[in-house]
N, C-alpha and C positions, 0 to 999 in steps of 0.2 A: 505616609504612605505611599502618597504618590509618587513624592521624589525618588522612591527606594524602587517603584514597579518600573517610573521613567527612565529610571538608570539601569534597570537588570533588561526591560524590555524597550527600546527607546521606537525601534519598527511598530511595533503595535500600539505605542501610545502616538504617535503620531498617525496611524491611521484612524483608530477607532476611539482616542481622546483620553482624560485620566483612568486610574482602575478604580477611582473611587470619587462619588460626590463628598467633597470635606465642608465642614464647616469651624468656623476659628470659638475655640471656648478657653473662658479665662478662668484658671483655677484662684484655688483661694488666697494666693498669695499674690495676684495680679499676673500672671505669666500667661501668655498667647500660644495655642498651638491649636494646629490643624488635629481635626478629628474625625475620622472615616463614620458617615454615617449611612451611606447606599452603595450599593459595586454596582459599577458598570459592566454588566454581563456580555456585552461584544467584546471589551478589552482584555477583559478575565480570560474569556474562552479562547481568543488569539493566544495568548503566553502558554496555552499549554504548548503550543507551537514552536521552538527556536532552536535552527540549527545550530546556532552560535554556541548554545549554551547545552548541546547532544538533546532537546527535545522535538525530536522529530518526529510529528503527528498528521497523521492524516485520514480524512473521512471516507470512504472508497464507497460512492454512493451506489456504485450497482452491487455491491454485497450489503450494505447496510451496515458498514463494517468500519470501525477505527482498527489502525496501523499504526504501529510507530518503527522508527529505520534501526536496527540493531547496530549500533556504531561499529562493530568489531567484524562482524560479518557481511556489514553495508549491506542488508536485506531486510525487505519489510517484513513482519510480523503481527499478528493479530494480537490487539490489545484491548479490555472489557472495559466499558463503561464504569466499573466499579473503581477500576485501578485507576484510571483518569480521575476521579472525581477525589482520590487520595491524593494525587499530584496537586490538583488543584489546593484541597485542605493545606498539603504540607507550603505551598508558595505563600497562601495567605497566613499562616502560623508563623511563618518565617519573617514577614513583614511587621505582624504584629508586636513582634520586641521592641520595634523602633517606639511604641508608644509609651506614654511616662502614667497615663491615668488610668487608673483601673479600672474606670466605667468603659471607657475606649475598649480596653482588653477584652473584657467581659461580652463587649457587644462582637468581638469578631468571633469569640468563643461560642457564643451562644446563638449569633444571627449568620452571619456570613459563614461560617464553617457547618450551617447546618445542611442535613440531609435534603431538604428544600432547597437552599441555594445553590448546592453542587450537582442538583439534577436541573437545574435552569441552565446552569454553566455548561455542562454537558449537552444537554439538547441544544443548547444556541453554537456549541461548537461542531456540531453535524453540517450547518450551513457555514459557517467563518472557516472552516477546513476541509470543507467537500472540493473532494479533485473527481475530475471525469473517468468514463474508464479509459482515454487517450493514456492517464498516467499509468496505469500497468499494462499497456498495450504491449502487441510483441516486439514493436519497435520501439519502444520506451528504453531508457536506461534503467529505469525502476523496476526491481524486483523485489517480488516479495513470496515469501516460502511457500510453496505447493501451490503457484497460482496455476492457473489452468492456460495463462499467456504462455507458460514456459515449455507446455507441449508445441506450442505453434514456433517456439524459438527454433527447440530444437528439432524441427521439422524442415524450418527454414535451412539448417544447418545440415541437416540430411539431403535436401534436394541440392543444395549449392556444393557441398563436398564431395558426396559419395553418387551422387547420379551423372550423367554424360549422355551426350546424344550420341547413338551410331546404328546408321542404317542396318537393318536385317536382324537386330537384337533384340529381344523379348527381355521386360522385366516381368515377372511374374509377383504378383501381389503379394501370395505367402513369402516370396522370399523377400521382398521389400518392408512388410510389414515385420518380420523374425527379425531384422537386422534395426530397426525405428526400435523394438521390443527393447533391445540389447544396450542402444543409445540410452534409453530411459531408466533401464537399471546403470549403466554406468553413471548416471549423474543424479540416482537417489531419487527418483521421480516416479509418481504413480502409475502403473499400467494404464495402458488404454485398450478398449475393446476396439476388435477390427473394423466396424461400422464407424465407430470416433476415428480408427486412425485414418480410413477412406474420406470423411469428410474433413481434416486438416490437411492432408497430403495430398490428393487428387486436385483441387485447385491448384496449389502451387506446382505441380507437374504441367498442368495445364499453362501454366503462366510463364513456366521456362523452358518447357518445349514443346507447346502445343500438339500438343496429342491429349487422349482422353482415355479414361478408364473404360477397356472392353472387356466383354465376357467371351468372345470368341477367337482368343489365339491357341495356335496350336500347342499341345503339350508333347510330352514325352510318350506317351502313348494313343496318340492319336486324338485324343478326345480334347474339349475344348476349355481354355482356362483362362481367368481373369489375369488380366495386367497391361501393360503398355509398349505398344510397339516403338521401335526406334530409340529406346533407353536401356543405357546400361547398367547395372550396380557395380561400381569400381573394385570392388570387396565383394567376398561371400560373407553368406550370414553365417555365424558361429553357430557348431551342432546343439 
């Protein structure tokens, strides 16, 4: 079994060692073969993710959630611990077919594929496959479905592509918020409250144009409105 896992997962084997502790066993006619007697939890946990085989799994510590990369949409989606336990059982069962002795196969079925061992493997995978918050940051190439960082990516595009510096112009908060919501809708992303929009966009506008959100800008009726002075929206918000 170790040879099978080493061929299938060479990088994981090189880093964490053989998938199983094996012992030599002689059968009734004198043939000697290696029989797995105990799993290497680290190596098996690492084997749950291998991009070469389409197994791209990470544990995002900020969410305490496993994600897998959907190969066609190239986006990460949440995956449950139970499904990963099923993946582990399948990998072990596949390698068990290489064994010739019935007793060794029974050990695979009864012990290595048990709920207890499967839970241990998934628990160990939380550290082996862990990634930091940078993995899904707004500047990262990695994207997860409906991740909060997608809002900041849209916000950066909004500031870079739809806003420009122009003296004397006033960008009303209401107009900017309406346009941003339209961008979210186009991308099938969840809506944001106005307070959340301000928290995401206001720092980016300050960084790009060196202006702060103000509450005392003149409105059409003479009353004060919230917005940014010296910033122009390149296209009007949709009705």
